[in-house]
C-alpha positions in Angstrom: -77.9 3.8 -16.7 -74.6 2.3 -17.6 -74.6 4.2 -21.1 -75.1 7.5 -19.4 -72.6 7.2 -16.5 -69.1 7.9 -17.8 -66.1 7.6 -15.3 -62.7 8.6 -15.8 -59.9 6.5 -15.0 -59.0 8.2 -11.7 -61.3 9.0 -8.9 -60.1 10.8 -5.9 -60.6 8.2 -2.7 -62.1 10.1 0.1 -61.6 12.9 -1.7 -58.1 13.0 -2.6 -56.8 12.3 0.8 -52.8 12.4 0.4 -53.4 16.3 0.4 -56.1 16.9 3.0 -57.8 15.4 5.8 -60.2 12.7 4.4 -63.7 12.9 4.1 -63.5 16.5 4.2 -64.4 19.8 2.1 -60.9 20.7 2.0 -60.1 17.0 0.2 -62.8 17.8 -2.0 -61.3 21.1 -3.0 -57.9 19.5 -3.6 -59.3 16.6 -5.9 -61.0 19.4 -8.1 -57.9 21.7 -7.8 -55.7 18.8 -9.3 -58.2 18.4 -12.3 -60.1 15.2 -11.2 -64.1 15.1 -12.0 -65.1 12.6 -9.6 -64.0 11.5 -6.4 -65.2 8.9 -3.4 -66.4 9.6 -0.1 -68.2 7.6 2.8 -71.3 8.1 4.3 -72.9 7.5 8.1 -76.0 8.3 10.2 -75.8 10.3 13.4 -77.6 9.6 16.3 -80.3 12.3 15.3 -80.0 10.7 11.4 -78.4 13.3 9.5 -76.2 12.0 6.6 -72.6 13.0 7.1 -69.0 12.1 5.7 -67.3 10.1 7.9 -65.6 6.7 7.3 -64.6 4.8 10.8 -67.3 3.8 13.4 -65.4 5.3 16.0 -64.4 9.1 15.9 -60.8 8.4 17.1 -58.8 8.6 13.8 -59.6 11.2 12.3 -61.5 13.7 14.6 -60.7 14.7 18.3 -63.4 12.9 19.3 -64.2 9.6 21.2 -66.3 6.9 21.1 -69.1 5.8 18.0 -70.0 8.3 15.5 -73.3 6.9 15.5 -73.7 7.8 19.2 -73.3 11.5 18.5 -75.6 14.0 17.3 -75.2 16.7 14.5 -74.7 19.2 16.5 -71.8 17.2 18.7 -70.6 16.0 15.6 -70.1 19.5 14.4 -68.3 20.9 17.3 -65.1 18.4 16.3 -62.0 19.2 14.8 -61.4 17.3 12.0 -58.0 17.9 10.4 -55.2 18.6 13.0 -54.6 15.2 13.2 -53.6 15.6 9.2 -51.7 18.5 9.5 -52.5 21.7 12.0 -53.1 24.1 9.0 -56.6 22.2 8.6 -57.6 22.8 12.4 -60.5 24.2 11.5 -62.1 21.7 9.2 -65.5 20.1 10.5 -67.3 16.8 9.4 -69.7 17.9 6.4 -72.9 17.1 6.1 -73.9 15.0 2.8 -76.1 18.1 2.1 -73.2 20.5 2.4 -71.2 18.4 0.2 -73.6 17.9 -2.8 -74.1 21.9 -2.8 -70.1 21.9 -2.6 -69.7 19.7 -6.1 -72.8 21.7 -7.7 -70.4 24.8 -7.4 -67.1 22.5 -8.0 -68.6 20.7 -11.1 -67.4 17.5 -9.7 -68.8 14.6 -9.4 -69.3 11.8 -6.5 -69.4 7.7 -5.5 -70.9 7.6 -2.3 -70.1 4.6 0.0 -72.9 3.9 2.2 -71.4 2.7 5.9 -73.4 0.6 8.6 -72.9 -0.7 11.9 -76.6 -1.2 13.1 -79.7 -2.1 11.8 -80.5 1.4 10.2 -79.8 0.4 6.6 -83.3 1.4 5.2 -83.0 4.6 7.0 -79.4 5.3 5.6 -80.7 4.4 2.2 -83.8 6.5 2.2 -81.7 9.6 3.8 -78.9 9.4 1.2 -81.3 9.2 -1.8 -83.3 12.1 -0.4 -80.1 14.4 -0.7 -79.2 12.7 -3.8 -82.6 13.3 -5.2 -83.1 17.5 -4.2 -78.9 18.4 -5.0 -78.6 20.1 -8.1 -76.2 17.5 -9.4 -77.3 15.4 -12.6 -79.0 12.2 -11.2 -78.3 10.1 -14.6 -74.7 11.0 -14.8 -73.0 12.4 -11.4 -73.8 9.7 -9.1 -72.4 6.1 -8.0 -73.8 4.9 -4.9 -71.6 1.8 -3.4 -71.3 -0.4 -0.6 -69.8 -3.3 0.9 -73.2 -4.6 2.0 -74.9 -6.0 -0.9 -78.2 -5.6 1.5 -77.6 -1.9 1.3 -77.5 -2.4 -2.4 -80.8 -4.1 -2.4 -82.7 -1.3 -0.5 -81.4 1.4 -2.8 -82.5 -0.9 -5.8 -85.6 -1.3 -4.6 -86.3 2.3 -3.5 -84.8 3.7 -6.6 -84.4 1.2 -9.5 -82.3 3.6 -11.9 -79.3 4.8 -9.4 -75.9 3.3 -10.3 -74.7 1.2 -7.6 -71.3 -0.4 -7.1 -70.4 -3.6 -5.1 -67.2 -3.0 -2.6 -65.4 -6.5 -2.5 -62.5 -7.3 0.3 -61.7 -10.2 -2.2 -62.3 -12.1 -4.7 -65.4 -14.7 -4.9 -66.5 -17.0 -8.0 -70.3 -16.2 -6.2 -69.7 -12.6 -7.0 -71.7 -12.8 -10.3 -74.3 -15.0 -9.3 -74.9 -12.6 -6.3 -75.6 -10.0 -8.2 -77.4 -11.2 -11.0 -80.7 -10.0 -9.7 -79.4 -6.8 -8.8 -77.7 -5.1 -12.4 -74.9 -3.0 -10.8 -73.0 -0.3 -12.5 -69.6 -1.7 -11.3 -68.0 -4.1 -8.9 -65.2 -2.5 -6.8 -62.0 -4.8 -5.9 -58.3 -4.5 -4.5 -56.1 -4.1 -6.9 -53.9 -7.2 -6.4 -56.6 -9.6 -6.7 -57.7 -8.5 -10.3 -56.3 -10.6 -13.2 -57.4 -10.3 -16.9 -59.3 -13.5 -16.7 -61.5 -12.1 -13.8 -61.8 -8.5 -15.8 -62.9 -10.0 -18.6 -65.6 -12.5 -17.4 -67.0 -9.7 -15.1 -67.5 -7.4 -18.2 -68.6 -10.0 -20.3 -71.9 -9.5 -18.1 -72.3 -5.7 -18.9 -70.4 -4.5 -15.3 -68.0 -1.8 -15.2 -64.8 -3.4 -12.9 -63.0 -0.3 -10.8 -59.7 -1.3 -8.5 -58.6 0.4 -5.3 -56.2 1.7 -3.6 -54.3 2.8 -6.5 -51.1 5.2 -5.8 -48.5 4.0 -8.7 -48.6 4.7 -12.5 -47.3 1.4 -12.9 -49.8 -0.6 -11.3 -52.4 1.9 -12.4 -51.2 0.9 -16.3 -51.2 -2.6 -15.5 -55.0 -2.5 -14.3 -55.8 -0.5 -17.5 -54.3 -2.8 -19.9 -56.2 -5.6 -18.4 -59.7 -3.5 -18.8 -60.4 -1.6 -15.5 -62.4 1.4 -16.0 -61.2 3.4 -13.2 -59.1 3.5 -10.3 -59.5 5.0 -6.4 -56.3 6.9 -5.9 -55.3 8.7 -2.9 -52.6 10.8 -4.7 -52.4 11.6 -8.4 -49.1 12.9 -8.2 -47.2 9.6 -9.3 -50.3 8.7 -12.0 
């Protein structure tokens, strides 16, 4: 699968969230308008088990809602304003379902890294529903998707459900145990904060046939440093300075 998946150097972060509210169709549209072929977004489950784009456990930061995302139904989530917090002109922006996003990606001819979020014991349900939407989309199954998570348990469940889908493990810090922990998973990539990566660490990961991705990179000097050390792709909020 790694031979089939070819990532560009720059992947939009939460769509392209310096230009439009994160995890919305407007943010994805902006990524494509500015020439990106890949973007990353976050997915969660509603109370009635619909996969939707949203980052936080709670609604307050990026919508006019209150409380836990997981405690709201699809209909309730769809009533929320997901754009005014960013700029008034985005007041009509809503939180999209994964199904809507994948249909939008097909029209835009853009590829997607889905980060699976979790705040309860619904790992298997989330994994199964994400894979269901991925399989029925019109995007190329082997070259248009990368599924990632900070949860190794989620990635293991995805692997059991589908041994072919490319997987990426998101890390908050560097650990010498990382390569041991993923030895049976055989992920496509490991994703690290830019400031913890060194040339030796990148070389060690790549020697195992695993790509190295870095987040969140918003300056050309930092991007150039990472690419020179062997990082395959960087996640960025803005491409104006890259």
